[in-house]
C-alpha positions in Angstrom: -74.3 18.7 18.4 -71.1 16.6 18.4 -67.9 18.0 17.1 -65.5 20.9 17.6 -66.4 24.6 18.2 -67.1 26.5 15.0 -64.7 29.4 14.2 -67.3 32.1 14.2 -66.7 33.1 10.6 -70.2 34.2 9.7 -69.9 37.4 7.6 -71.0 36.9 4.0 -69.1 39.0 1.5 -69.8 40.1 -2.0 -67.2 40.8 -4.7 -67.1 43.4 -7.4 -64.5 43.6 -10.2 -62.8 47.0 -10.7 -61.9 48.6 -14.0 -58.3 47.4 -13.7 -59.4 43.8 -13.3 -58.7 43.6 -9.6 -61.6 42.8 -7.3 -62.9 44.2 -4.0 -64.7 42.1 -1.4 -67.3 43.9 0.8 -69.0 42.5 3.9 -72.7 42.2 3.0 -74.4 39.8 5.5 -73.9 39.1 9.2 -75.4 36.7 11.6 -76.8 37.3 15.1 -78.4 35.1 17.7 -82.1 35.4 18.5 -81.0 37.7 21.4 -79.3 40.0 18.9 -75.7 39.0 19.7 -73.3 39.2 16.8 -71.9 35.7 16.0 -68.8 37.0 14.2 -65.6 35.7 16.0 -67.9 33.9 18.5 -68.1 30.3 17.5 -70.7 27.9 18.6 -69.5 25.3 21.1 -70.7 21.7 20.6 -72.8 20.0 23.2 -70.4 17.0 23.1 -66.7 17.6 22.2 -65.6 15.1 19.5 -62.3 16.0 17.8 -60.7 14.3 14.8 -56.9 14.1 14.6 -54.9 13.6 11.4 -54.0 10.2 12.7 -57.7 9.3 13.0 -58.4 10.4 9.5 -55.5 8.4 8.2 -56.7 5.3 10.1 -60.3 5.8 8.8 -61.5 6.4 12.4 -64.3 8.9 13.0 -64.3 9.9 16.7 -67.1 12.4 16.2 -69.4 9.7 14.9 -68.3 7.4 17.7 -69.1 10.0 20.3 -72.5 10.7 18.7 -73.4 7.0 18.7 -72.3 6.6 22.3 -74.4 9.6 23.3 -77.5 8.2 21.6 -77.0 4.8 23.2 -76.7 6.4 26.7 -80.2 8.0 26.3 -83.1 6.1 27.8 -85.2 4.3 25.2 -88.8 5.3 24.8 -91.6 2.9 23.7 -93.0 3.7 20.3 -96.2 5.7 20.2 
């Protein structure tokens, strides 16, 4: 994975409308690793860091894509099967 760490916002919520028209959001679904560790507030780090700055976006440059392509080109090639 190439990019930036995720934020760890994994709780799914549902919303109900109250009689006065306001609404209430309630946590409904969470996410855990296969080992049972709660992922809320514990983002996933990328294998290769590739950040995008506002200047890159303005210039039309995608550093994440560049890092991903560079990583693929560094891997040894394998003959087709």
